[in-house]
N, C-alpha and C positions, 0 to 999 in steps of 0.2 A: 501494500500498499504507499502509495507516495504521501509527504509529509501535508502538500496541499489540497488533499484531496478532504472531504470532510469524516471525520473521526471523533469516537469517544461521545457520543451524541445522542438521545432519544430522536424517535421520526421528527416528531414536532419542531425538535430545534433544529435539526437537518432541513426541513423546509422551510424554516424562518429565514436560515441564512439567505443573504444576498450579494451576487455577484454584480462588476462593473463594467461599463463598455470603455472600449479602446473607440476612440477619436475617427474619425473620416476626413479628413484634410484634402484627401483627392476630389470631395465630389462637393459639388457647389449645392446650397439649401435646394430639397426641395421644389418652394416655392418660385426660386428662379428659373429653375427648370418647366414645369407642367402645372396646371392648376385642374387638375384631375376631379371631376364632381362625381359623389357616390353614382358609381355604374357608367361613369359618360369616360371614356377612352380621350385623352388630349393626343395633343402632339408626342516559392519553396523556403519554406519559412522556418521559423522555430515550433519546435515540436512540445514541449511541456507545457501543462494544461497552463490556459491566457489568465494573466494576474489582473487581479481588481485593479483599479484605478480610479475609481468614483461612486458616484448613487446609479441606483440601478430605475427602471422604468417605476415611478412610485404605482403605476395601475395596476404591475403585476400580480401580485397577490389574490386580486379580487377578479381578474381576468379567466374565461374559460380557453385553457392553454393548450394545444391538439398538434403532435406531433405524427403527421401520415403516415410515418414511414419511419420505425425506429426499434431499438430494444433495450430493455434493462440488462441482457448479456451480452457477448462478443458477438458480432455482426462483422458482414465482409471479412470474414478471417477463415482460419482452418480450424480454431479453437470450436469446441462443444459450446452452442448456446446455453445447456444448463451443467449442472447445476449450478445456479446464481451463491457469487462470496459473499461474505458480509462488504467489502465494497463495492458492489454491483448493488448492493441493496440498497445501503446509505446513498450513492448518487442519486439512485430511483426517487429515494424518500426527499434529498434536496434539490429536486430538477424544478419544481413546482410547473410541471406538466403536470395536467389533468388527465389527459388519455394518447395513446399512442395507438397507431397502426402494427400490429406485429406478424410477421410473415411466420407460420405456422406450418406449410404445406412442403409437404415432400414428393419424391417422383410419381407415387401410385398412391391407393387408400389405404393399404395397412399401416405404412411407413407415416402417413399425415395423420392416421388416429393415434400409432407411438407418439409423435411431436404433440399433439394435443395433449395428450394424456402426459407427458413430461412439465407441459404448464399448466396442466391443472395441481401437479403436486407441485409447483412452485407457486401458485395461488394460493393455495392451502398452508404451506408453511410457513409462508410472508405475507398472509391477511391483514396485516397492520400498516403494509404499506403497498399492496399490490391488489388493485379490484376486478374480477370480473366485469367487463360492459356488451352488454346486447342490447342496449337500447339509450337514448337521448336521458332519460330518467335516472341511469344507470349511472351517466356523466354528471349529473349534476350532485348525483349521491359522493363519487368521487373526488370529488369538490368539495361538497362539504365537507367530508372527511379526511382532506387530505393527502388521499390515496393515490399512486397510479394507474389508471383505469387502463384495463390491458382486451383490446378490440382483435380478436384474433382474422389473421387475413391472408389472402394466395396470393404469388406472384408468381400466375401461370394453373393453368386448369389439368395437370396431368392427373394429380387423383381424379379426377372426374371421369375418364378415360373418355367414352363412347356411350355413358351411360348419365342419362338427366335426371336421373330419379337421386343421383347421388347430389345433386346442388341441396335438395329440399335438409336430406340426413346431416349435410354438414352445415347448415345452417342453423339446424336442430340444436349440431353442438356451440354452437356462438360461432359462427363464421360471418360474419357481416362485410367485407370485402372480399372482392373478387378482380384480380387483373388477368385481363383475358390471356394475354401471352409474355414469356418473356423472351427472349431476343432472338430466338428462333422461332420456325415454322412449325404448327403445331397443327391438329384438328379444329380448331378454333379460326386458326387466323395465320399469318406474316408479322415476325417479331422486328426490332429495327433493326437487325443485321440480315435478314433475309433479302439478298439482292432482287429478288423476283415480286419485291411485294405487291402480292397479291391479294392485298385485301381480305376482308372476312369470309370465313367461309359460311356453307349453308349451314350446316351442322352450328356454326358460331351465329349465326344466325338465333337460333333454339337456344345456343346457351345464354345470349343477352334476354330472350324474352322469360327464361327461365329464374336466373338471377332478381329480375325485374319483379315477377311474381312472386319469389320468395323473401322480396325487400330488403336485398343484397347490393350493397353500390358496386356497381362497377368501373374498374380500373384501367387506365390504355396507357400507362404508363411508359412498358417495354415495348408496345406493340408498334408496328411500320406506319408509315405516313397514312398508308391506305386503308389499314385496318384500325386505327384512330380516327380517319375520317370515317367510316362505315360506323362505327359502334356509336357514335355520336347521331350520324344519321339512322340509326334503324334500332338506338332505344328511344323508350317511349316517355320515359322522363329524365333528369340530369344523369350525368356522368360525372367520372374523376380521374383527375391524373395524380395523380396521389405524390409522386417525387419526379421531377424532370427538370428542365431549365429552359433558355429562349432560344431557340436555333437561330433568331434573328444578332444574337450577341456570341454566339459560339455553334458553330453550322455543325454538330457531331450527331450521329444516330438516334443518340437518347435526348436530343434537345424538341422538344416541339415547334412548329411553324407558328405563324401570328396567325393564317389562316384557321388551324385546329383550334388553337388557343381561341380564338373569338367565336366558333361554331360551338365548342365547348361551354363559353362564357353565356354567348346567346341562347343557350337549353339550361342554365341555371347551375350549370356545373362549377367545380374548383381546380385550380394547379396548384401542386404543394411546391417548392421551389428546395432542390434539394443542395445537399451542401456536399459537391461531389466535385471532382478535377473536371467531369464533361462540361461544367461552369468556365473555364479557362484550360484547355486543353495543353499541354505541356508543362504544368504547373499545377502547384495548388493553390485554390482560391482563397480569397481575403475577403472578407467582411464586408469589404468597399466592394467588390467583385459579386457577392451575394446584393447586395442591397440595389446594384444596378438590375440582377435580374426580376428582384421583386418591383421593380418601378419599371421596368420595361413591361413586363405581363399586369400591371396597374392599368398603364396606360392601353394598352391592347385590349385586355378583360373588361376592367373597371375594378375596382378598389370591394367591390364583392366576392369577386371570383380567384382570388391569390390567397394562398397558405402557404406553410411549410412543411414538407415531409423529407426531414434530414439524411437518410437512408444512411445511418449513423447508431451503434450503442450510444446510450446517453453515459455512461461513464468517458473522462478522457482520455484520450491515447496516449500511450506513455512509450516513445520512442528508444527503445532497448535496440542493442543488437539481435535480441531472440526478437522483438517488434520487427524490424526490419528483414530477419530472414524469414517467418512468418507470411509476411506481403510479400514476396518475391515467390516464395512458394503457391502462396492465395493467387495471385496472377497467372503464373504459370501454369496452374491446376486448370483455371478458366480460359487460356487462349490454348491447350490442348483439346479443353471439349468443347470449341469453337462457339462459347459462350461469352467471350471478352467482349466489349466494345469498344471502341477506338478512345484513346483517352486514361485507360486503364495501362498502365506504366508501373514497373516493379520499382521505380525507385520517386514515386510520385505517391502522397501516401491520400489514403480516402478520408479527409476532415479538413476543416478549416481553422489554420492555427489562434486564430484569435477570437475561436468559437469553440475551442477546446476547452469544456467545461460543461459541466450539468445544467448549468442554467443560461445554455445558448438562445433560448428563445428569448427570455429576458433582453439579452444584450443585443437580439436582433430586434425588437423593441424600442430599445433604449438609442441603437444607432436611427430608427425612422423617424423616432422622437426627434436627435438632433439634425434630421433633414426637413421638419418643420414638417412633417404629418401630422394630422389630428389624431389625436387620441381614440377617437372613434374609428377611425381606421385602423389603426395598429392593433386593435382589441380584435377588428376581423381577422386579420392576417395571420393575427400569432395563434389563433385556434374559433373565432367565432362562426368565419366563416365555413369553416370546414363541420362545426355545429351544426349550421343552419343545414348544410346539406344533406347530412346525415339525418334531422328530423322529416325533412323532404321525403327520402329513401325509405327510411326504417318505419317512418309514418307512426314517430310518438312526440 
């Protein structure tokens, strides 16, 4: 455990701790760049946990804070996701996050059920810090009791196979968000790395209809361009892009073009900006870069349709020699399997150095406040928009 991670405190004490924000000298205040109204578009670094340098955004403790792709355990690593260490549990408690979309799928039905079982065990063992979330009412309870809400999600539909009935089964076990594809081709459609870019299949259209019937949020994050566009068009209600970036700022397959972002927003959906090197191919992104992607998305989509999906563990990265070896191995495995996206580099780590803290969403909020975004907009971006979307889809 690092000396600068929370330790020796109760859950409530840990949650009460605040972290601060680094400055953004490279960016002009938002008011000098855009006058976006609600829903209306307008025109390698340090690796240690980011230091505290000032006061935090004052409304963070009251806000509903959603990270729409994260984990309390190891993520994007060769290390097993569970069991959670004491430090991981403390960091989850200290984060101030109300709810996360947690990836639980395996490659088939049995492996997925085993993964769900391991997380059920963690939820039972750490019930004072973690809470199952299957409704917006549950999110409100997680906020009231200062726990981290766990929303089960899939990144790909391999567990469903060709049997639509399994969607209802997984929904009954608490799966509330399903991404239609990963990076490659599946029975549902083409992922972002598939050169054919064939779009949503006939079966994929049936999957979307069944997900909506079961009140499961459709996620298009890793989908190819045509699959993304088809998913938005075929869905009767709003959909999500839980973790991606803006192709207008970094034109790589994992980022979304403005035309897809606008279509998603027009249907009521939300994009979560991730904290990954796809924001800035060839180097680790900075907080400035994250803010630029957020602001571009707000320009394109409007402030009601942008959130955060970090694609990270809540626990800060500690870049030791062991960490470096593990990262190289992780990227090599993905490259060999043909699922590594452009921007995945053995020498570029998967996090934002000046957001390397459990309170990263608080720092994003403070950065937006420093850019003169109004508090109401900030509250939407750090969680309110995803809560609204979940209510629209889940029906509570």
